[in-house]
C-alpha positions, 0 to 999 in steps of 0.5 A: 521522537514526539513528532514520529508518534504524532505522525503515526497516530494521524496515519493510523487514525486515517487508516482506521477511519477510512477503511473500518468506519466510512468505508472509503478507499485510500491511495498509498505511494511508494518509491522503492530502491531497486533490488531492495525487497526480497524477490521484488515483492512489495508488501502494502498491508497497513498495520493492525487491520483485521484480516481480509478487511482491505484489498488492492483495487489497482496499482500504477507504476510511474503513472501507468496501470500495472497488473502484477499484484495479488489483491488479497495478499496485498503484495505487488511484484515490482518490475525488474529494473535498475531504476527507481519507480513510483508506485501508487496502490489503491486499497479498498475496504472489503466489508 
C-alpha cells in the first residue's frame, strides 16, 4: 500500500508541475481491453486539475495518427475492434 501512495504522489507532482507551473505537454499511454468502456469512450482527464486547464493536442492508435477525439472534453472514441489497441494521448496546458 505504501508503494501505491508513493507512485500516486509522483504522478500528481509530475502532472501539476508540467501543466500548471512549467506549461509543458505530457504523453499518456493506455491499452484498453476491447469493449471495456461504455460507448467506447476513453476519458483521459488527469485527476484534480482546474477545469479547462488542459486539452488533447493529438492521439495515436497503434502508432498512427487518430482524429476521433474531443480535445476539450478530454475523451477519445475508441475504434470498434476486438483487438487490444495502444493509445497515446498528448495533453497540453491551455493557460
